[in-house]
RODO-2510 file (C-alpha; in nm, 4 decimals, decimal comma):
residues 127
     n   res          X          Y          Z
     1     m    -0,4791     0,6952    -1,6340
     2     i    -0,1346     0,8200    -1,7642
     3     k     0,1279     0,5981    -1,8017
     4     e     0,3685     0,6451    -1,5660
     5     i     0,7400     0,6731    -1,6771
     6     p     0,9869     0,4581    -1,4052
     7     t     1,2542     0,6320    -1,2357
     8     s     1,5462     0,4461    -1,0736
     9     d     1,3447     0,5138    -0,7507
    10     s     0,9631     0,4128    -0,8871
    11     k     0,8389     0,1365    -0,6947
    12     k     0,4906    -0,1088    -0,7318
    13     l     0,2629    -0,1379    -0,4870
    14     i     0,1552    -0,4810    -0,3306
    15     i    -0,1435    -0,4391    -0,1146
    16     l    -0,2300    -0,8136     0,1075
    17     v    -0,5659    -0,8842     0,1611
    18     s    -0,7473    -1,1426     0,2473
    19     h    -1,0817    -1,2120     0,0292
    20     g    -1,1783    -1,4906     0,3109
    21     v    -1,1774    -1,2840     0,6281
    22     s    -1,4173    -1,2889     0,8502
    23     d    -1,3336    -1,0516     1,1624
    24     r    -1,5419    -0,7431     1,0598
    25     i    -1,2572    -0,4741     1,1137
    26     q    -1,0331    -0,6271     0,8851
    27     a    -1,3133    -0,6470     0,6149
    28     s    -1,4209    -0,3073     0,6910
    29     n    -1,0154    -0,1957     0,6695
    30     q    -0,9459    -0,3941     0,3562
    31     a    -1,2597    -0,2219     0,1894
    32     m    -1,1476     0,1149     0,3127
    33     a    -0,8262     0,1097     0,1585
    34     l    -0,9221    -0,0108    -0,1897
    35     n    -1,1559     0,2450    -0,1716
    36     v    -0,8880     0,5443    -0,1163
    37     l    -0,6574     0,3617    -0,3671
    38     r    -0,9255     0,3647    -0,6412
    39     a    -0,9916     0,7573    -0,5148
    40     r    -0,6504     0,8124    -0,5510
    41     k    -0,5831     0,6660    -0,8822
    42     t    -0,2943     0,4923    -0,7081
    43     y    -0,1780     0,2047    -0,9063
    44     y    -0,1609    -0,1439    -0,6821
    45     t    -0,1120    -0,5057    -0,7522
    46     e    -0,3328    -0,7454    -0,4920
    47     v    -0,2160    -1,0450    -0,3272
    48     n    -0,5168    -1,2441    -0,1948
    49     g    -0,4319    -1,4292     0,1456
    50     m    -0,6937    -1,6903     0,0757
    51     d    -0,5865    -1,7638    -0,2834
    52     l    -0,3741    -2,1147    -0,2970
    53     n    -0,2366    -2,0432    -0,5980
    54     q    -0,0924    -1,7291    -0,3952
    55     k     0,0036    -1,8733    -0,0866
    56     d     0,3475    -1,8899    -0,1100
    57     r     0,3692    -1,5082    -0,1797
    58     r     0,1297    -1,4181     0,0891
    59     n     0,4123    -1,6305     0,3115
    60     q     0,6958    -1,4328     0,1732
    61     l     0,4912    -1,0706     0,2666
    62     f     0,4216    -1,2174     0,6192
    63     d     0,7372    -1,2957     0,6434
    64     i     0,8923    -0,9318     0,5943
    65     s     0,5751    -0,7507     0,7670
    66     k     0,6443    -1,0183     1,0827
    67     i     0,2648    -0,9806     1,0856
    68     r     0,0322    -1,2644     1,0133
    69     g    -0,3390    -1,2808     0,9555
    70     n    -0,4015    -0,8997     0,9995
    71     y    -0,5325    -0,7339     0,6508
    72     p    -0,4414    -0,5421     0,4885
    73     q    -0,0685    -0,4669     0,4532
    74     f     0,1322    -0,2566     0,1938
    75     f     0,4462    -0,3225     0,0204
    76     f     0,6565    -0,1629    -0,1816
    77     e     0,8372    -0,4062    -0,4924
    78     d     1,1460    -0,2479    -0,6189
    79     k     1,2245    -0,3252    -1,0006
    80     d     1,5011    -0,5500    -0,8645
    81     g     1,2453    -0,7535    -0,6606
    82     s     1,3099    -0,6729    -0,3322
    83     v     0,9746    -0,5396    -0,1067
    84     s     0,9471    -0,3585     0,1831
    85     f     0,7036    -0,3334     0,4235
    86     i     0,5098     0,0175     0,4068
    87     g     0,2635    -0,0494     0,7040
    88     d    -0,0912    -0,1523     0,8056
    89     w    -0,4080     0,0141     0,7148
    90     e    -0,3615     0,2520     1,0304
    91     y    -0,0399     0,4175     0,8735
    92     v    -0,1876     0,4279     0,5183
    93     e    -0,5312     0,5903     0,6720
    94     g    -0,3030     0,8246     0,8466
    95     l    -0,1247     0,8940     0,5418
    96     n    -0,4580     1,0040     0,3668
    97     e    -0,5561     1,1816     0,6404
    98     t    -0,2407     1,4110     0,6882
    99     s    -0,3145     1,5029     0,3126
   100     a    -0,5617     1,6919     0,4170
   101     l    -0,3228     1,9208     0,6609
   102     s    -0,3364     2,3133     0,4949
   103     e    -0,0271     2,3639     0,2670
   104     e     0,0789     2,6393     0,5634
   105     i     0,1063     2,3533     0,8332
   106     l     0,2557     2,0922     0,6072
   107     q     0,5464     2,3485     0,4959
   108     a     0,6499     2,4504     0,8376
   109     n     0,6498     2,0481     0,9265
   110     p     0,8444     1,9171     0,6535
   111     g     0,8441     1,5894     0,8248
   112     i     0,5146     1,5067     0,8419
   113     k     0,4148     1,2026     0,5990
   114     t     0,1341     1,2525     0,3504
   115     w     0,0005     0,9970     0,0709
   116     e     0,1866     1,2070    -0,1761
   117     n     0,5219     1,1926    -0,0125
   118     v     0,5260     0,8144     0,0264
   119     f     0,2974     0,6909    -0,2729
   120     h     0,4492     0,9473    -0,5295
   121     v     0,7256     0,6497    -0,6829
   122     v     0,4198     0,4352    -0,7350
   123     v     0,4022     0,2994    -1,1328
   124     e     0,1971     0,0288    -1,2858
   125     s     0,4768    -0,1644    -1,3939
   126     f     0,8785    -0,1354    -1,4440
   127     d     0,7828    -0,1474    -1,8518
***
């Protein structure tokens, strides 16, 4: 991958998952999310909610999203360390699907969120 050059609107993508989730739907959603991120070559940092070493970070992310125990969740981190909640798997899956719309539809409806217009700001690091 080509290293991205950070800009003032650059963000890191954080995905909150749980490697111990027992709910089949959540486990499937996590697997699909990670597959889409890899397929789209989108940089991300993974936080494992089951890892005791990441418990404080998990709880911070839960506080930001106001959603506990539902995986995966997606966040943007700014260069100053502030974090904002993007959405859950349904939202991100929708972004992936709208990206397949024809250019004609997207141009006629500039408000449609797509993978490209949401995640174009993602960088691997701020270095």
